[in-house]
VONUNU-141538 format. One record per residue (C-alpha): residue in three letters; x, y, z. Coordinates in steps of 0.001 Angstrom, whole numbers, padded with zeros to 6 digits, always signed. Each point is the difference from the previous one (the first is absolute). Layout:
<atoms>
ALAXYZ ...
</atoms>
This chain:
<atoms>
MET+143147+128115+138662 ASN-000500-002180+002947 GLY-002579+002163+001720 GLY-001436+002168-002793 SER-003617+000888+000501 ASP-000826+000274-003705 ILE+001201-003519-000896 ALA-002052-003031+001053 PRO+001883-002918+001553 TRP+000599-003079-002221 TRP-002399-002163+002020 VAL-002906+002367-000756 ALA+000665-000346-003706 GLY+000419-003782+000389 GLY-003220-000230+002037 ALA-001899+002010-002597 ALA+001341-002252-002756 ALA-000897-003127+001994 LEU-003513+001380+000618 TRP-000420+000744-003707 ILE+001225-003507-000946 ALA-002347-001600+002553 ARG-002928+002076-001296 GLU+000746-001005-003585 PHE+000351-003671+000976 ILE-003287-000035+001939 GLY-001713+001842-002843 ALA+001297-002543-002520 VAL-001141-002935+002174 LEU-003462+001485+000498 ASN-000231+000873-003687 ARG+001004-003556-000923 LYS-002719-001403+002286 GLN-002535+002317-001613 ASP+001178-000957-003508 LYS-000238-003695+000919 ALA-003526+000481+001347 GLU-000988+001838-003187 ALA+001595-002716-002134 ASP-001841-002710+001940 GLY-003233+001946-000435 ASN+000648+000330-003725 VAL+000695-003729-000299 ALA-003268-000782+001795 LEU-001842+002480-002217 LEU+001490-001550-003149 ALA-000934-003484+001181 GLY-003568+001133+000626 LEU-000220+001724-003373 THR+001435-003054-001751 ALA-002602-002228+001638 ARG-002761+002463-000963 ILE+001223+000128-003615 GLU+000074-003798-000196 SER-003532-000126+001401 LEU-001201+002591-002515 GLU+001686-001845-002875 GLN-001655-003240+001074 SER-003394+001732+000241 GLN+000510+001558-003421 ALA+000906-003374-001505 THR-003102-001573+001562 LEU-002201+002811-001330 SER+001566-000362-003446 LEU-000811-003721-000022 GLN-003566+000684+001135 LEU-000422+002660-002682 ALA+001338-002331-002692 GLU-002382-002736+001142 GLU-002941+002420+000039 MET+000866+001228-003503 LYS+000194-003595-001219 LEU-003394-000804+001552 ARG-001572+003135-001519 MET+001358-000838-003443 THR-001365-003535+000321 ALA-003386+001374+001078 GLN-000041+002429-002938 GLU+000838-002817-002421 GLN-002784-002159+001447 ALA-002468+002912-000167 HIS+000944+000601-003638 ARG-000500-003698-000839 LEU-003364+000027+001758 ARG-001101+003106-001946 LEU+001009-001702-003261 ARG-001898-003132+001023 VAL-003101+002032+000894 MET+000207+001818-003339 THR+000313-003349-001821 LEU-002967-001466+001887 GLU-002116+003109-000606 SER+000869-000164-003687 SER-000984-003675-000097 LEU-003302+000757+001772 ARG-000748+002854-002417 GLY+000744-002380-002857 LEU-002671-002304+001423 GLY-002461+002905+000136 ALA+000164+000834+003700 VAL-000215+003579+001199 VAL+002958+000846+002213 PRO-000351+003148+002136 PRO+002828+002513-000170 GLU+002683-000077+002665 ILE-000769+002183+002998 SER+002907+002148+001164 HIS+000490+000496+003710 
</atoms>
């Protein structure tokens, strides 16, 4: 057994095992560095997306306020236009009652 050609010495098997362990260790370290870099990239991406979402929400809130204000102004303008039409109709009626000839309204 001491000098058999078909059996590898113990140090060859030990060296192969040590090489395999070293390869696995280096692979794990490199993989951990890559995972950490990916995690850092993901954290930066999430921070950027969070900031973008907050910006979009703020813009949407501003637009909503502007739209509400515009709707309020339009409703006020419509109410004033309606009151003016009623006033014109009342004045025209009064003028007709006095005998004046009022031309018909011209549509544009």
